[in-house]
Backbone as CSV, one residue per row, in Angstrom:
resi,resn,N_x,N_y,N_z,CA_x,CA_y,CA_z,C_x,C_y,C_z
1,MET,92.861,61.995,81.204,92.419,63.383,81.203,92.606,63.943,79.794
2,THR,91.545,64.464,79.231,91.590,65.100,77.925,91.444,66.598,78.128
3,LEU,92.470,67.340,77.697,92.447,68.795,77.840,92.183,69.436,76.487
4,VAL,91.382,70.485,76.500,91.047,71.235,75.296,91.790,72.563,75.348
5,GLU,92.554,72.857,74.297,93.303,74.114,74.277,92.364,75.282,73.991
6,LEU,92.434,76.286,74.842,91.642,77.504,74.677,92.461,78.633,74.081
7,ALA,93.738,78.716,74.474,94.609,79.788,73.990,96.056,79.372,74.190
8,GLU,96.925,79.946,73.351,98.365,79.691,73.460,99.094,80.949,73.020
9,ARG,100.192,81.223,73.712,101.061,82.321,73.271,102.509,81.911,73.461
10,LYS,103.352,82.368,72.539,104.777,82.055,72.563,105.553,83.353,72.381
11,SER,106.670,83.451,73.112,107.521,84.620,72.988,108.881,84.318,73.591
12,ASP,109.936,84.437,72.805,111.310,84.285,73.295,111.506,83.029,74.145
13,GLY,111.004,81.897,73.678,111.179,80.643,74.400,110.163,80.399,75.498
14,LEU,109.276,81.350,75.719,108.229,81.206,76.733,106.961,80.706,76.060
15,LEU,106.358,79.674,76.636,105.110,79.117,76.124,104.090,79.118,77.247
16,VAL,102.954,79.744,77.007,101.850,79.772,77.976,100.623,79.218,77.267
17,ARG,100.008,78.221,77.882,98.809,77.611,77.309,97.687,77.631,78.339
18,LEU,96.509,77.952,77.876,95.304,77.925,78.693,94.475,76.745,78.195
19,LEU,94.182,75.837,79.100,93.506,74.596,78.752,92.242,74.432,79.577
20,TRP,91.321,73.631,79.090,90.094,73.329,79.816,89.977,71.828,79.966
21,ASP,89.718,71.385,81.187,89.483,69.976,81.486,87.962,69.790,81.584
22,PRO,87.310,69.273,80.531,85.856,69.163,80.549,85.331,68.162,81.584
23,ASP,86.130,67.170,81.935,85.692,66.192,82.939,85.483,66.848,84.303
24,ARG,86.305,67.863,84.601,86.205,68.560,85.889,85.618,69.957,85.750
25,ASP,85.368,70.390,84.507,84.974,71.764,84.226,85.937,72.733,84.907
26,GLN,87.229,72.521,84.616,88.300,73.256,85.285,89.278,73.825,84.263
27,ILE,89.676,75.082,84.451,90.712,75.707,83.633,92.078,75.334,84.196
28,VAL,92.991,75.011,83.283,94.346,74.604,83.645,95.322,75.507,82.892
29,LEU,96.342,75.961,83.588,97.376,76.813,83.002,98.664,76.008,82.893
30,ARG,99.269,76.025,81.702,100.561,75.383,81.524,101.568,76.454,81.123
31,TYR,102.695,76.449,81.812,103.755,77.448,81.609,105.053,76.710,81.370
32,ARG,105.804,77.126,80.356,107.119,76.531,80.098,108.056,77.602,79.562
33,ASP,109.208,77.732,80.204,110.258,78.645,79.745,111.395,77.772,79.229
34,ARG,111.523,77.695,77.933,112.524,76.811,77.329,113.958,77.274,77.586
35,SER,114.150,78.544,77.848,115.508,79.041,78.085,116.021,78.663,79.474
36,THR,115.119,78.497,80.452,115.541,78.154,81.815,115.139,76.740,82.231
37,GLY,114.211,76.140,81.478,113.701,74.829,81.855,112.595,74.894,82.895
38,ASP,112.235,76.097,83.321,111.189,76.290,84.313,109.836,75.949,83.696
39,GLU,109.021,75.169,84.405,107.693,74.857,83.909,106.768,74.479,85.060
40,PHE,105.476,74.712,84.837,104.475,74.271,85.804,103.129,74.104,85.116
41,LEU,102.287,73.328,85.740,100.921,73.075,85.312,100.067,73.226,86.554
42,THR,99.032,74.069,86.483,98.223,74.312,87.670,96.783,74.658,87.300
43,ASP,95.872,74.294,88.172,94.482,74.727,88.033,94.400,76.204,88.392
44,VAL,93.523,76.918,87.700,93.255,78.315,88.043,91.742,78.493,88.137
45,PRO,91.285,79.450,88.928,89.842,79.694,89.002,89.285,79.994,87.603
46,ASN,88.209,79.349,87.243,87.648,79.533,85.906,87.360,80.997,85.588
47,ASP,86.925,81.749,86.582,86.595,83.154,86.335,87.831,84.046,86.257
48,ARG,89.016,83.480,86.455,90.280,84.240,86.383,91.157,83.733,85.242
49,ALA,90.583,82.995,84.308,91.349,82.361,83.236,92.154,83.367,82.410
50,LEU,91.533,84.451,81.995,92.243,85.430,81.170,93.369,86.103,81.937
51,VAL,93.144,86.427,83.188,94.191,87.029,84.021,95.353,86.048,84.167
52,ALA,95.051,84.786,84.398,96.098,83.766,84.534,96.886,83.627,83.240
53,PHE,96.215,83.695,82.109,96.879,83.598,80.810,97.815,84.782,80.583
54,GLU,97.384,85.961,80.968,98.185,87.171,80.771,99.297,87.320,81.808
55,HIS,99.084,86.796,83.018,100.047,86.931,84.116,100.244,85.571,84.802
56,PRO,100.841,84.611,84.108,100.908,83.248,84.641,101.692,83.109,85.938
57,ASN,102.688,83.936,86.164,103.491,83.783,87.382,102.714,84.097,88.654
58,VAL,101.615,84.823,88.533,100.756,85.080,89.691,100.167,83.763,90.195
59,TYR,99.981,82.819,89.291,99.348,81.541,89.634,100.361,80.398,89.770
60,ARG,101.632,80.750,89.809,102.683,79.741,89.984,102.492,79.025,91.315
61,PRO,102.469,77.692,91.298,102.357,76.967,92.570,103.546,77.239,93.480
62,LEU,103.299,77.255,94.760,104.385,77.437,95.715,105.254,76.189,95.718
63,ALA,106.540,76.377,95.849,107.460,75.240,95.912,107.197,74.455,97.188
64,VAL,107.235,73.172,97.070,107.047,72.298,98.239,108.418,71.971,98.795
65,ALA,108.604,72.261,100.060,109.891,71.974,100.708,110.038,70.466,100.894
66,ALA,111.217,69.954,100.606,111.460,68.512,100.744,111.948,68.183,102.133
């Protein structure tokens, strides 16, 4: 999978990246909080890419119970 970076923002150890997967024509959101170790990677609706970039926790995947 080759991802193309569309946007990135960093602030106080928080990194949010908006990526595009051209093979699937799909927007992907990557979130990493270096201070807590919290991170996730998830597909987001292409038409909601900017909202996901500005408010990544809205698109946080639900935890899967073990």
